[in-house]
N, CA, C and O atoms as a Tinker XYZ file with bonds, in Angstrom:
   544  protein
     1  N    -16.682000   62.590000   78.870000    73     2
     2  CA   -17.127000   63.177000   77.608000    64     1     3
     3  C    -16.363000   62.600000   76.424000    63     2     4     5
     4  O    -15.198000   62.221000   76.545000    81     3
     5  N    -17.014000   62.541000   75.311000    73     3     6
     6  CA   -16.458000   61.972000   74.094000    64     5     7
     7  C    -15.524000   62.966000   73.416000    63     6     8     9
     8  O    -15.918000   64.098000   73.134000    81     7
     9  N    -14.291000   62.548000   73.154000    73     7    10
    10  CA   -13.315000   63.370000   72.428000    64     9    11
    11  C    -12.662000   62.473000   71.396000    63    10    12    13
    12  O    -11.862000   61.604000   71.740000    81    11
    13  N    -13.001000   62.680000   70.122000    73    11    14
    14  CA   -12.468000   61.864000   69.043000    64    13    15
    15  C    -11.062000   62.337000   68.680000    63    14    16    17
    16  O    -10.840000   63.528000   68.462000    81    15
    17  N    -10.117000   61.401000   68.616000    73    15    18
    18  CA    -8.752000   61.703000   68.212000    64    17    19
    19  C     -7.785000   61.940000   69.351000    63    18    20    21
    20  O     -6.585000   62.085000   69.117000    81    19
    21  N     -8.271000   61.982000   70.563000    73    19    22
    22  CA    -7.413000   62.303000   71.705000    64    21    23
    23  C     -6.306000   61.270000   71.900000    63    22    24    25
    24  O     -5.178000   61.625000   72.241000    81    23
    25  N     -6.623000   60.003000   71.686000    73    23    26
    26  CA    -5.633000   58.945000   71.914000    64    25    27
    27  C     -4.469000   59.016000   70.925000    63    26    28    29
    28  O     -3.374000   58.541000   71.227000    81    27
    29  N     -4.692000   59.599000   69.758000    73    27    30
    30  CA    -3.653000   59.667000   68.736000    64    29    31
    31  C     -2.791000   60.926000   68.825000    63    30    32    33
    32  O     -1.839000   61.075000   68.059000    81    31
    33  N     -3.111000   61.820000   69.737000    73    31    34
    34  CA    -2.397000   63.101000   69.798000    64    33    35
    35  C     -0.947000   62.948000   70.223000    63    34    36    37
    36  O     -0.617000   62.193000   71.137000    81    35
    37  N     -0.112000   63.674000   69.544000    73    35    38
    38  CA     1.278000   63.873000   69.946000    64    37    39
    39  C      1.374000   65.328000   70.396000    63    38    40    41
    40  O      0.451000   66.105000   70.152000    81    39
    41  N      2.444000   65.702000   71.033000    73    39    42
    42  CA     2.650000   67.092000   71.423000    64    41    43
    43  C      2.911000   67.929000   70.185000    63    42    44    45
    44  O      3.415000   67.427000   69.181000    81    43
    45  N      2.565000   69.211000   70.258000    73    43    46
    46  CA     2.782000   70.086000   69.120000    64    45    47
    47  C      2.526000   71.532000   69.473000    63    46    48    49
    48  O      2.240000   71.861000   70.625000    81    47
    49  N      2.629000   72.388000   68.484000    73    47    50
    50  CA     2.427000   73.814000   68.700000    64    49    51
    51  C      0.937000   74.170000   68.754000    63    50    52    53
    52  O      0.504000   74.904000   69.643000    81    51
    53  N      0.158000   73.651000   67.805000    73    51    54
    54  CA    -1.242000   74.044000   67.677000    64    53    55
    55  C     -2.140000   72.822000   67.662000    63    54    56    57
    56  O     -1.860000   71.841000   66.973000    81    55
    57  N     -3.218000   72.887000   68.422000    73    55    58
    58  CA    -4.240000   71.850000   68.404000    64    57    59
    59  C     -5.522000   72.464000   67.863000    63    58    60    61
    60  O     -5.981000   73.496000   68.352000    81    59
    61  N     -6.095000   71.824000   66.850000    73    59    62
    62  CA    -7.360000   72.253000   66.275000    64    61    63
    63  C     -8.490000   71.427000   66.869000    63    62    64    65
    64  O     -8.409000   70.200000   66.926000    81    63
    65  N     -9.543000   72.102000   67.309000    73    63    66
    66  CA   -10.756000   71.438000   67.777000    64    65    67
    67  C    -11.806000   71.654000   66.700000    63    66    68    69
    68  O    -12.131000   72.792000   66.358000    81    67
    69  N    -12.334000   70.563000   66.169000    73    67    70
    70  CA   -13.299000   70.644000   65.078000    64    69    71
    71  C    -14.676000   70.189000   65.548000    63    70    72    73
    72  O    -14.868000   69.781000   66.693000    81    71
    73  N    -15.623000   70.275000   64.622000    73    71    74
    74  CA   -16.990000   69.918000   64.936000    64    73    75
    75  C    -17.354000   68.480000   64.661000    63    74    76    77
    76  O    -18.485000   68.081000   64.939000    81    75
    77  N    -16.445000   67.682000   64.126000    73    75    78
    78  CA   -16.820000   66.312000   63.826000    64    77    79
    79  C    -15.652000   65.423000   63.470000    63    78    80    81
    80  O    -14.546000   65.889000   63.195000    81    79
    81  N    -15.921000   64.136000   63.483000    73    79    82
    82  CA   -14.889000   63.137000   63.221000    64    81    83
    83  C    -14.310000   63.249000   61.813000    63    82    84    85
    84  O    -13.104000   63.086000   61.626000    81    83
    85  N    -15.157000   63.525000   60.823000    73    83    86
    86  CA   -14.679000   63.665000   59.445000    64    85    87
    87  C    -13.636000   64.774000   59.343000    63    86    88    89
    88  O    -12.643000   64.643000   58.627000    81    87
    89  N    -13.870000   65.851000   60.055000    73    87    90
    90  CA   -12.928000   66.971000   60.025000    64    89    91
    91  C    -11.616000   66.623000   60.713000    63    90    92    93
    92  O    -10.553000   67.070000   60.282000    81    91
    93  N    -11.680000   65.830000   61.776000    73    91    94
    94  CA   -10.459000   65.359000   62.439000    64    93    95
    95  C     -9.639000   64.541000   61.459000    63    94    96    97
    96  O     -8.433000   64.746000   61.327000    81    95
    97  N    -10.289000   63.622000   60.777000    73    95    98
    98  CA    -9.575000   62.768000   59.820000    64    97    99
    99  C     -8.979000   63.584000   58.685000    63    98   100   101
   100  O     -7.862000   63.317000   58.243000    81    99
   101  N     -9.718000   64.571000   58.215000    73    99   102
   102  CA    -9.233000   65.421000   57.134000    64   101   103
   103  C     -8.010000   66.227000   57.569000    63   102   104   105
   104  O     -7.015000   66.293000   56.847000    81   103
   105  N     -8.087000   66.835000   58.742000    73   103   106
   106  CA    -6.948000   67.606000   59.253000    64   105   107
   107  C     -5.743000   66.717000   59.530000    63   106   108   109
   108  O     -4.616000   67.062000   59.175000    81   107
   109  N     -5.981000   65.576000   60.160000    73   107   110
   110  CA    -4.881000   64.663000   60.473000    64   109   111
   111  C     -4.184000   64.190000   59.206000    63   110   112   113
   112  O     -2.966000   64.014000   59.196000    81   111
   113  N     -4.945000   63.984000   58.141000    73   111   114
   114  CA    -4.334000   63.537000   56.881000    64   113   115
   115  C     -3.445000   64.611000   56.265000    63   114   116   117
   116  O     -2.616000   64.317000   55.403000    81   115
   117  N     -3.618000   65.859000   56.709000    73   115   118
   118  CA    -2.773000   66.962000   56.237000    64   117   119
   119  C     -1.705000   67.338000   57.269000    63   118   120   121
   120  O     -1.035000   68.360000   57.124000    81   119
   121  N     -1.546000   66.514000   58.311000    73   119   122
   122  CA    -0.460000   66.709000   59.258000    64   121   123
   123  C     -0.764000   67.579000   60.463000    63   122   124   125
   124  O      0.158000   67.963000   61.183000    81   123
   125  N     -2.034000   67.904000   60.708000    73   123   126
   126  CA    -2.394000   68.757000   61.834000    64   125   127
   127  C     -2.788000   67.918000   63.046000    63   126   128   129
   128  O     -3.306000   66.811000   62.904000    81   127
   129  N     -2.537000   68.459000   64.244000    73   127   130
   130  CA    -2.996000   67.862000   65.492000    64   129   131
   131  C     -4.446000   68.299000   65.685000    63   130   132   133
   132  O     -4.756000   69.486000   65.581000    81   131
   133  N     -5.337000   67.342000   65.967000    73   131   134
   134  CA    -6.742000   67.694000   66.014000    64   133   135
   135  C     -7.581000   66.714000   66.818000    63   134   136   137
   136  O     -7.261000   65.530000   66.921000    81   135
   137  N     -8.661000   67.234000   67.383000    73   135   138
   138  CA    -9.671000   66.426000   68.074000    64   137   139
   139  C    -11.041000   67.032000   67.763000    63   138   140   141
   140  O    -11.145000   68.164000   67.291000    81   139
   141  N    -12.078000   66.256000   68.038000    73   139   142
   142  CA   -13.430000   66.820000   67.988000    64   141   143
   143  C    -14.176000   66.414000   69.237000    63   142   144   145
   144  O    -13.923000   65.366000   69.833000    81   143
   145  N    -15.096000   67.268000   69.614000    73   143   146
   146  CA   -15.963000   66.991000   70.747000    64   145   147
   147  C    -17.217000   66.300000   70.227000    63   146   148   149
   148  O    -17.326000   66.013000   69.035000    81   147
   149  N    -18.141000   66.039000   71.106000    73   147   150
   150  CA   -19.390000   65.377000   70.763000    64   149   151
   151  C    -20.144000   66.111000   69.655000    63   150   152   153
   152  O    -20.726000   65.490000   68.766000    81   151
   153  N    -20.123000   67.440000   69.724000    73   151   154
   154  CA   -20.766000   68.287000   68.721000    64   153   155
   155  C    -20.207000   69.695000   68.861000    63   154   156   157
   156  O    -19.455000   69.983000   69.792000    81   155
   157  N    -20.578000   70.565000   67.934000    73   155   158
   158  CA   -20.114000   71.955000   68.030000    64   157   159
   159  C    -20.695000   72.674000   69.246000    63   158   160   161
   160  O    -20.129000   73.665000   69.708000    81   159
   161  N    -21.803000   72.191000   69.757000    73   159   162
   162  CA   -22.421000   72.840000   70.908000    64   161   163
   163  C    -21.886000   72.320000   72.239000    63   162   164   165
   164  O    -22.232000   72.852000   73.294000    81   163
   165  N    -21.050000   71.290000   72.202000    73   163   166
   166  CA   -20.486000   70.718000   73.438000    64   165   167
   167  C    -19.430000   71.649000   74.020000    63   166   168   169
   168  O    -18.607000   72.205000   73.293000    81   167
   169  N    -19.465000   71.808000   75.324000    73   167   170
   170  CA   -18.438000   72.603000   76.009000    64   169   171
   171  C    -17.162000   71.776000   76.128000    63   170   172   173
   172  O    -17.209000   70.548000   76.205000    81   171
   173  N    -16.032000   72.459000   76.141000    73   171   174
   174  CA   -14.749000   71.777000   76.274000    64   173   175
   175  C    -14.609000   71.304000   77.716000    63   174   176   177
   176  O    -14.653000   72.119000   78.637000    81   175
   177  N    -14.442000   70.011000   77.925000    73   175   178
   178  CA   -14.289000   69.515000   79.291000    64   177   179
   179  C    -13.016000   70.063000   79.936000    63   178   180   181
   180  O    -11.949000   70.069000   79.322000    81   179
   181  N    -13.143000   70.519000   81.173000    73   179   182
   182  CA   -11.982000   71.077000   81.872000    64   181   183
   183  C    -10.863000   70.039000   81.967000    63   182   184   185
   184  O     -9.686000   70.388000   81.883000    81   183
   185  N    -11.222000   68.776000   82.139000    73   183   186
   186  CA   -10.209000   67.722000   82.198000    64   185   187
   187  C     -9.408000   67.630000   80.917000    63   186   188   189
   188  O     -8.206000   67.367000   80.951000    81   187
   189  N    -10.069000   67.847000   79.777000    73   187   190
   190  CA    -9.361000   67.839000   78.492000    64   189   191
   191  C     -8.382000   69.004000   78.445000    63   190   192   193
   192  O     -7.231000   68.834000   78.043000    81   191
   193  N     -8.830000   70.176000   78.851000    73   191   194
   194  CA    -7.935000   71.339000   78.854000    64   193   195
   195  C     -6.720000   71.095000   79.740000    63   194   196   197
   196  O     -5.597000   71.438000   79.371000    81   195
   197  N     -6.945000   70.509000   80.897000    73   195   198
   198  CA    -5.832000   70.230000   81.805000    64   197   199
   199  C     -4.871000   69.223000   81.193000    63   198   200   201
   200  O     -3.657000   69.359000   81.343000    81   199
   201  N     -5.399000   68.208000   80.501000    73   199   202
   202  CA    -4.515000   67.205000   79.901000    64   201   203
   203  C     -3.738000   67.773000   78.717000    63   202   204   205
   204  O     -2.659000   67.278000   78.389000    81   203
   205  N     -4.278000   68.806000   78.076000    73   203   206
   206  CA    -3.603000   69.407000   76.925000    64   205   207
   207  C     -2.629000   70.506000   77.335000    63   206   208   209
   208  O     -1.725000   70.862000   76.579000    81   207
   209  N     -2.821000   71.033000   78.531000    73   207   210
   210  CA    -1.962000   72.100000   79.018000    64   209   211
   211  C     -0.520000   71.611000   79.059000    63   210   212   213
   212  O     -0.222000   70.570000   79.643000    81   211
   213  N      0.352000   72.362000   78.444000    73   211   214
   214  CA     1.759000   71.979000   78.394000    64   213   215
   215  C      2.099000   71.120000   77.183000    63   214   216   217
   216  O      3.272000   70.980000   76.836000    81   215
   217  N      1.093000   70.547000   76.537000    73   215   218
   218  CA     1.335000   69.717000   75.344000    64   217   219
   219  C      1.212000   70.526000   74.056000    63   218   220   221
   220  O      1.826000   70.192000   73.043000    81   219
   221  N      0.407000   71.601000   74.105000    73   219   222
   222  CA     0.190000   72.457000   72.940000    64   221   223
   223  C      0.266000   73.908000   73.374000    63   222   224   225
   224  O     -0.244000   74.273000   74.433000    81   223
   225  N      0.900000   74.736000   72.557000    73   223   226
   226  CA     1.010000   76.161000   72.867000    64   225   227
   227  C     -0.301000   76.889000   72.594000    63   226   228   229
   228  O     -0.648000   77.849000   73.282000    81   227
   229  N     -1.029000   76.416000   71.573000    73   227   230
   230  CA    -2.215000   77.145000   71.134000    64   229   231
   231  C     -3.375000   76.179000   70.876000    63   230   232   233
   232  O     -3.181000   75.027000   70.490000    81   231
   233  N     -4.574000   76.690000   71.101000    73   231   234
   234  CA    -5.789000   75.938000   70.849000    64   233   235
   235  C     -6.621000   76.724000   69.846000    63   234   236   237
   236  O     -6.876000   77.913000   70.038000    81   235
   237  N     -7.050000   76.051000   68.764000    73   235   238
   238  CA    -7.813000   76.714000   67.713000    64   237   239
   239  C     -9.140000   75.995000   67.527000    63   238   240   241
   240  O     -9.174000   74.779000   67.339000    81   239
   241  N    -10.227000   76.748000   67.580000    73   239   242
   242  CA   -11.544000   76.200000   67.260000    64   241   243
   243  C    -11.800000   76.430000   65.781000    63   242   244   245
   244  O    -11.798000   77.563000   65.301000    81   243
   245  N    -12.020000   75.338000   65.071000    73   243   246
   246  CA   -12.193000   75.363000   63.624000    64   245   247
   247  C    -13.510000   74.664000   63.298000    63   246   248   249
   248  O    -13.532000   73.515000   62.857000    81   247
   249  N    -14.592000   75.377000   63.525000    73   247   250
   250  CA   -15.923000   74.824000   63.313000    64   249   251
   251  C    -16.444000   75.221000   61.935000    63   250   252   253
   252  O    -15.800000   75.975000   61.205000    81   251
   253  N    -17.609000   74.705000   61.596000    73   251   254
   254  CA   -18.228000   75.010000   60.302000    64   253   255
   255  C    -18.431000   76.512000   60.142000    63   254   256   257
   256  O    -18.503000   77.250000   61.124000    81   255
   257  N    -18.521000   76.951000   58.893000    73   255   258
   258  CA   -18.692000   78.372000   58.615000    64   257   259
   259  C    -20.159000   78.767000   58.486000    63   258   260   261
   260  O    -20.470000   79.856000   58.005000    81   259
   261  N    -21.064000   77.882000   58.918000    73   259   262
   262  CA   -22.470000   78.267000   58.970000    64   261   263
   263  C    -22.724000   79.047000   60.257000    63   262   264   265
   264  O    -21.825000   79.190000   61.086000    81   263
   265  N    -23.943000   79.550000   60.427000    73   263   266
   266  CA   -24.260000   80.399000   61.574000    64   265   267
   267  C    -23.991000   79.704000   62.907000    63   266   268   269
   268  O    -23.401000   80.294000   63.811000    81   267
   269  N    -24.422000   78.459000   63.025000    73   267   270
   270  CA   -24.220000   77.719000   64.269000    64   269   271
   271  C    -22.744000   77.520000   64.558000    63   270   272   273
   272  O    -22.300000   77.753000   65.682000    81   271
   273  N    -21.981000   77.095000   63.570000    73   271   274
   274  CA   -20.559000   76.845000   63.763000    64   273   275
   275  C    -19.801000   78.085000   64.196000    63   274   276   277
   276  O    -18.982000   78.022000   65.113000    81   275
   277  N    -20.062000   79.208000   63.550000    73   275   278
   278  CA   -19.368000   80.450000   63.902000    64   277   279
   279  C    -19.725000   80.907000   65.308000    63   278   280   281
   280  O    -18.858000   81.331000   66.072000    81   279
   281  N    -21.001000   80.819000   65.642000    73   279   282
   282  CA   -21.454000   81.230000   66.976000    64   281   283
   283  C    -20.870000   80.334000   68.059000    63   282   284   285
   284  O    -20.394000   80.819000   69.086000    81   283
   285  N    -20.906000   79.030000   67.829000    73   283   286
   286  CA   -20.423000   78.094000   68.846000    64   285   287
   287  C    -18.908000   78.168000   69.010000    63   286   288   289
   288  O    -18.410000   78.053000   70.130000    81   287
   289  N    -18.171000   78.354000   67.928000    73   287   290
   290  CA   -16.717000   78.492000   68.043000    64   289   291
   291  C    -16.367000   79.721000   68.864000    63   290   292   293
   292  O    -15.471000   79.680000   69.708000    81   291
   293  N    -17.070000   80.804000   68.618000    73   291   294
   294  CA   -16.837000   82.024000   69.384000    64   293   295
   295  C    -17.137000   81.794000   70.869000    63   294   296   297
   296  O    -16.401000   82.270000   71.733000    81   295
   297  N    -18.209000   81.071000   71.161000    73   295   298
   298  CA   -18.554000   80.759000   72.552000    64   297   299
   299  C    -17.491000   79.892000   73.212000    63   298   300   301
   300  O    -17.143000   80.113000   74.372000    81   299
   301  N    -16.969000   78.900000   72.475000    73   299   302
   302  CA   -15.939000   78.019000   73.042000    64   301   303
   303  C    -14.662000   78.797000   73.332000    63   302   304   305
   304  O    -14.006000   78.557000   74.346000    81   303
   305  N    -14.304000   79.728000   72.447000    73   303   306
   306  CA   -13.111000   80.548000   72.687000    64   305   307
   307  C    -13.287000   81.349000   73.972000    63   306   308   309
   308  O    -12.395000   81.378000   74.819000    81   307
   309  N    -14.431000   81.992000   74.111000    73   307   310
   310  CA   -14.687000   82.801000   75.301000    64   309   311
   311  C    -14.682000   81.947000   76.566000    63   310   312   313
   312  O    -14.073000   82.330000   77.566000    81   311
   313  N    -15.349000   80.801000   76.535000    73   311   314
   314  CA   -15.377000   79.909000   77.699000    64   313   315
   315  C    -13.976000   79.455000   78.088000    63   314   316   317
   316  O    -13.622000   79.428000   79.266000    81   315
   317  N    -13.188000   79.100000   77.081000    73   315   318
   318  CA   -11.836000   78.605000   77.334000    64   317   319
   319  C    -10.957000   79.708000   77.907000    63   318   320   321
   320  O    -10.169000   79.462000   78.821000    81   319
   321  N    -11.083000   80.906000   77.385000    73   319   322
   322  CA   -10.319000   82.033000   77.932000    64   321   323
   323  C    -10.725000   82.326000   79.372000    63   322   324   325
   324  O     -9.882000   82.654000   80.207000    81   323
   325  N    -12.012000   82.206000   79.654000    73   323   326
   326  CA   -12.494000   82.444000   81.016000    64   325   327
   327  C    -11.946000   81.419000   81.999000    63   326   328   329
   328  O    -11.918000   81.667000   83.204000    81   327
   329  N    -11.512000   80.275000   81.496000    73   327   330
   330  CA   -10.897000   79.256000   82.346000    64   329   331
   331  C     -9.391000   79.490000   82.509000    63   330   332   333
   332  O     -8.704000   78.711000   83.170000    81   331
   333  N     -8.884000   80.569000   81.900000    73   331   334
   334  CA    -7.488000   80.940000   82.087000    64   333   335
   335  C     -6.562000   80.576000   80.938000    63   334   336   337
   336  O     -5.352000   80.781000   81.036000    81   335
   337  N     -7.101000   80.046000   79.865000    73   335   338
   338  CA    -6.271000   79.687000   78.712000    64   337   339
   339  C     -6.338000   80.829000   77.706000    63   338   340   341
   340  O     -7.360000   81.018000   77.046000    81   339
   341  N     -5.273000   81.575000   77.589000    73   339   342
   342  CA    -5.276000   82.798000   76.779000    64   341   343
   343  C     -4.898000   82.577000   75.323000    63   342   344   345
   344  O     -5.318000   83.352000   74.463000    81   343
   345  N     -4.129000   81.561000   75.023000    73   343   346
   346  CA    -3.672000   81.328000   73.655000    64   345   347
   347  C     -4.692000   80.493000   72.885000    63   346   348   349
   348  O     -4.409000   79.382000   72.435000    81   347
   349  N     -5.885000   81.066000   72.751000    73   347   350
   350  CA    -7.015000   80.385000   72.125000    64   349   351
   351  C     -7.588000   81.286000   71.048000    63   350   352   353
   352  O     -7.687000   82.499000   71.236000    81   351
   353  N     -7.967000   80.699000   69.915000    73   351   354
   354  CA    -8.527000   81.492000   68.827000    64   353   355
   355  C     -9.543000   80.681000   68.038000    63   354   356   357
   356  O     -9.640000   79.460000   68.163000    81   355
   357  N    -10.285000   81.401000   67.232000    73   355   358
   358  CA   -11.217000   80.810000   66.286000    64   357   359
   359  C    -10.721000   81.167000   64.890000    63   358   360   361
   360  O    -10.501000   82.340000   64.589000    81   359
   361  N    -10.546000   80.167000   64.045000    73   359   362
   362  CA   -10.181000   80.426000   62.657000    64   361   363
   363  C    -11.430000   80.255000   61.805000    63   362   364   365
   364  O    -12.107000   79.228000   61.860000    81   363
   365  N    -11.718000   81.281000   61.018000    73   363   366
   366  CA   -12.870000   81.259000   60.121000    64   365   367
   367  C    -12.366000   80.986000   58.708000    63   366   368   369
   368  O    -11.584000   81.757000   58.151000    81   367
   369  N    -12.819000   79.894000   58.152000    73   367   370
   370  CA   -12.393000   79.528000   56.807000    64   369   371
   371  C    -13.068000   80.414000   55.764000    63   370   372   373
   372  O    -14.207000   80.838000   55.963000    81   371
   373  N    -12.384000   80.700000   54.653000    73   371   374
   374  CA   -12.974000   81.524000   53.595000    64   373   375
   375  C    -13.916000   80.685000   52.719000    63   374   376   377
   376  O    -13.649000   80.436000   51.543000    81   375
   377  N    -15.015000   80.264000   53.332000    73   375   378
   378  CA   -16.013000   79.439000   52.652000    64   377   379
   379  C    -17.379000   80.100000   52.777000    63   378   380   381
   380  O    -17.601000   80.923000   53.665000    81   379
   381  N    -18.291000   79.734000   51.881000    73   379   382
   382  CA   -19.602000   80.376000   51.811000    64   381   383
   383  C    -20.526000   80.048000   52.972000    63   382   384   385
   384  O    -21.447000   80.814000   53.256000    81   383
   385  N    -20.305000   78.928000   53.649000    73   383   386
   386  CA   -21.190000   78.549000   54.734000    64   385   387
   387  C    -22.413000   77.776000   54.266000    63   386   388   389
   388  O    -23.354000   77.567000   55.031000    81   387
   389  N    -22.396000   77.353000   53.009000    73   387   390
   390  CA   -23.488000   76.555000   52.462000    64   389   391
   391  C    -23.244000   75.086000   52.770000    63   390   392   393
   392  O    -22.180000   74.716000   53.267000    81   391
   393  N    -24.228000   74.257000   52.475000    73   391   394
   394  CA   -24.098000   72.823000   52.748000    64   393   395
   395  C    -22.902000   72.215000   51.997000    63   394   396   397
   396  O    -22.283000   71.275000   52.495000    81   395
   397  N    -22.576000   72.733000   50.821000    73   395   398
   398  CA   -21.474000   72.208000   50.025000    64   397   399
   399  C    -20.133000   72.867000   50.335000    63   398   400   401
   400  O    -19.099000   72.436000   49.825000    81   399
   401  N    -20.142000   73.897000   51.161000    73   399   402
   402  CA   -18.918000   74.679000   51.368000    64   401   403
   403  C    -18.918000   75.282000   52.768000    63   402   404   405
   404  O    -19.157000   76.476000   52.943000    81   403
   405  N    -18.640000   74.417000   53.784000    73   403   406
   406  CA   -18.736000   74.942000   55.141000    64   405   407
   407  C    -17.694000   74.444000   56.128000    63   406   408   409
   408  O    -17.553000   75.030000   57.201000    81   407
   409  N    -16.951000   73.374000   55.806000    73   407   410
   410  CA   -16.032000   72.845000   56.815000    64   409   411
   411  C    -14.640000   72.602000   56.235000    63   410   412   413
   412  O    -14.404000   72.813000   55.046000    81   411
   413  N    -13.726000   72.156000   57.092000    73   411   414
   414  CA   -12.334000   71.980000   56.674000    64   413   415
   415  C    -12.206000   70.916000   55.584000    63   414   416   417
   416  O    -11.327000   71.008000   54.727000    81   415
   417  N    -13.063000   69.928000   55.614000    73   415   418
   418  CA   -13.031000   68.906000   54.566000    64   417   419
   419  C    -13.379000   69.533000   53.216000    63   418   420   421
   420  O    -12.762000   69.211000   52.201000    81   419
   421  N    -14.370000   70.428000   53.208000    73   419   422
   422  CA   -14.721000   71.152000   51.980000    64   421   423
   423  C    -13.572000   72.058000   51.550000    63   422   424   425
   424  O    -13.285000   72.175000   50.358000    81   423
   425  N    -12.923000   72.691000   52.504000    73   423   426
   426  CA   -11.781000   73.571000   52.242000    64   425   427
   427  C    -10.715000   72.833000   51.431000    63   426   428   429
   428  O    -10.236000   73.335000   50.414000    81   427
   429  N    -10.355000   71.642000   51.891000    73   427   430
   430  CA    -9.347000   70.860000   51.176000    64   429   431
   431  C     -9.904000   70.308000   49.858000    63   430   432   433
   432  O     -9.186000   70.270000   48.859000    81   431
   433  N    -11.158000   69.885000   49.841000    73   431   434
   434  CA   -11.778000   69.357000   48.621000    64   433   435
   435  C    -11.805000   70.419000   47.523000    63   434   436   437
   436  O    -11.691000   70.094000   46.341000    81   435
   437  N    -11.955000   71.673000   47.906000    73   435   438
   438  CA   -12.000000   72.768000   46.941000    64   437   439
   439  C    -10.605000   73.190000   46.461000    63   438   440   441
   440  O    -10.481000   74.144000   45.693000    81   439
   441  N     -9.574000   72.500000   46.899000    73   439   442
   442  CA    -8.224000   72.759000   46.404000    64   441   443
   443  C     -7.341000   73.598000   47.295000    63   442   444   445
   444  O     -6.195000   73.871000   46.938000    81   443
   445  N     -7.834000   74.012000   48.434000    73   443   446
   446  CA    -6.991000   74.772000   49.359000    64   445   447
   447  C     -5.941000   73.848000   49.958000    63   446   448   449
   448  O     -6.148000   72.639000   50.062000    81   447
   449  N     -4.838000   74.416000   50.341000    73   447   450
   450  CA    -3.694000   73.658000   50.835000    64   449   451
   451  C     -3.532000   73.810000   52.350000    63   450   452   453
   452  O     -4.057000   74.742000   52.959000    81   451
   453  N     -2.802000   72.883000   52.928000    73   451   454
   454  CA    -2.500000   72.930000   54.359000    64   453   455
   455  C     -1.779000   74.236000   54.710000    63   454   456   457
   456  O     -2.006000   74.806000   55.777000    81   455
   457  N     -0.923000   74.699000   53.821000    73   455   458
   458  CA    -0.193000   75.950000   54.075000    64   457   459
   459  C     -1.149000   77.139000   54.211000    63   458   460   461
   460  O     -0.863000   78.081000   54.950000    81   459
   461  N     -2.277000   77.102000   53.505000    73   459   462
   462  CA    -3.256000   78.186000   53.620000    64   461   463
   463  C     -3.914000   78.183000   54.995000    63   462   464   465
   464  O     -4.143000   79.241000   55.580000    81   463
   465  N     -4.214000   77.001000   55.506000    73   463   466
   466  CA    -4.781000   76.917000   56.849000    64   465   467
   467  C     -3.766000   77.414000   57.872000    63   466   468   469
   468  O     -4.124000   78.122000   58.814000    81   467
   469  N     -2.520000   77.051000   57.690000    73   467   470
   470  CA    -1.473000   77.517000   58.601000    64   469   471
   471  C     -1.371000   79.041000   58.563000    63   470   472   473
   472  O     -1.220000   79.676000   59.606000    81   471
   473  N     -1.452000   79.628000   57.379000    73   471   474
   474  CA    -1.401000   81.089000   57.254000    64   473   475
   475  C     -2.603000   81.746000   57.931000    63   474   476   477
   476  O     -2.449000   82.753000   58.622000    81   475
   477  N     -3.790000   81.187000   57.738000    73   475   478
   478  CA    -4.986000   81.724000   58.395000    64   477   479
   479  C     -4.842000   81.672000   59.910000    63   478   480   481
   480  O     -5.236000   82.601000   60.615000    81   479
   481  N     -4.279000   80.583000   60.399000    73   479   482
   482  CA    -4.081000   80.421000   61.833000    64   481   483
   483  C     -3.082000   81.440000   62.360000    63   482   484   485
   484  O     -3.338000   82.090000   63.374000    81   483
   485  N     -1.951000   81.586000   61.686000    73   483   486
   486  CA    -0.931000   82.551000   62.123000    64   485   487
   487  C     -1.485000   83.965000   62.096000    63   486   488   489
   488  O     -1.223000   84.756000   63.003000    81   487
   489  N     -2.250000   84.286000   61.061000    73   487   490
   490  CA    -2.835000   85.630000   60.950000    64   489   491
   491  C     -3.827000   85.882000   62.081000    63   490   492   493
   492  O     -3.852000   86.971000   62.654000    81   491
   493  N     -4.635000   84.890000   62.399000    73   491   494
   494  CA    -5.609000   85.030000   63.497000    64   493   495
   495  C     -4.901000   85.284000   64.821000    63   494   496   497
   496  O     -5.316000   86.154000   65.587000    81   495
   497  N     -3.854000   84.545000   65.094000    73   495   498
   498  CA    -3.128000   84.756000   66.349000    64   497   499
   499  C     -2.434000   86.108000   66.356000    63   498   500   501
   500  O     -2.383000   86.766000   67.395000    81   499
   501  N     -1.910000   86.525000   65.242000    73   499   502
   502  CA    -1.253000   87.827000   65.177000    64   501   503
   503  C     -2.273000   88.952000   65.370000    63   502   504   505
   504  O     -2.048000   89.874000   66.155000    81   503
   505  N     -3.392000   88.868000   64.649000    73   503   506
   506  CA    -4.382000   89.939000   64.667000    64   505   507
   507  C     -5.192000   90.007000   65.953000    63   506   508   509
   508  O     -5.416000   91.094000   66.487000    81   507
   509  N     -5.627000   88.876000   66.448000    73   507   510
   510  CA    -6.640000   88.896000   67.496000    64   509   511
   511  C     -6.214000   88.334000   68.839000    63   510   512   513
   512  O     -6.921000   88.536000   69.827000    81   511
   513  N     -5.122000   87.658000   68.914000    73   511   514
   514  CA    -4.689000   87.130000   70.204000    64   513   515
   515  C     -3.512000   87.945000   70.721000    63   514   516   517
   516  O     -3.579000   88.501000   71.817000    81   515
   517  N     -2.452000   88.022000   69.958000    73   515   518
   518  CA    -1.255000   88.731000   70.419000    64   517   519
   519  C     -1.513000   90.217000   70.645000    63   518   520   521
   520  O     -1.031000   90.778000   71.629000    81   519
   521  N     -2.258000   90.863000   69.758000    73   519   522
   522  CA    -2.522000   92.285000   69.922000    64   521   523
   523  C     -3.324000   92.572000   71.174000    63   522   524   525
   524  O     -3.071000   93.569000   71.850000    81   523
   525  N     -4.286000   91.721000   71.497000    73   523   526
   526  CA    -5.072000   91.914000   72.717000    64   525   527
   527  C     -4.194000   91.752000   73.943000    63   526   528   529
   528  O     -4.388000   92.447000   74.940000    81   527
   529  N     -3.234000   90.845000   73.882000    73   527   530
   530  CA    -2.348000   90.610000   75.000000    64   529   531
   531  C     -1.476000   91.819000   75.293000    63   530   532   533
   532  O     -1.187000   92.117000   76.452000    81   531
   533  N     -1.054000   92.519000   74.238000    73   531   534
   534  CA    -0.093000   93.610000   74.408000    64   533   535
   535  C     -0.738000   94.992000   74.452000    63   534   536   537
   536  O     -0.030000   95.988000   74.605000    81   535
   537  N     -2.068000   95.081000   74.321000    73   535   538
   538  CA    -2.733000   96.391000   74.415000    64   537   539
   539  C     -2.755000   96.852000   75.858000    63   538   540   541
   540  O     -2.792000   96.048000   76.790000    81   539
   541  N     -2.731000   98.158000   76.020000    73   539   542
   542  CA    -2.788000   98.732000   77.381000    64   541   543
   543  C     -4.188000   99.041000   77.755000    63   542   544
   544  O     -4.439000   99.528000   78.857000    81   543
């Protein structure tokens, strides 16, 4: 399966999976570890998950904020968790979901900073991953 950016990956805390090559380039230019699959509807290959295991603490799906992107990111999170990877989340960008305002490249083009993405990611893990882990 096609995975753009995999050869350039270094080890790190968080790996972002995006919906396209442009988004990988945009994230990488801001210092983030990132790859993209063939499309937002592509399932994460188990071999990729195995190769990333131990290299990254967390996996984040950062797809477009349109209906398809949000639905598919949620599906990828669920599929990945079902494979035993618990430190997985979906980050939803504060964008309108329109053609001009839907992906991470638009996020940065509109003046948002890398620190804002980091805050959104930390908040998502605090709110929706860690709390689920510690609930009885």
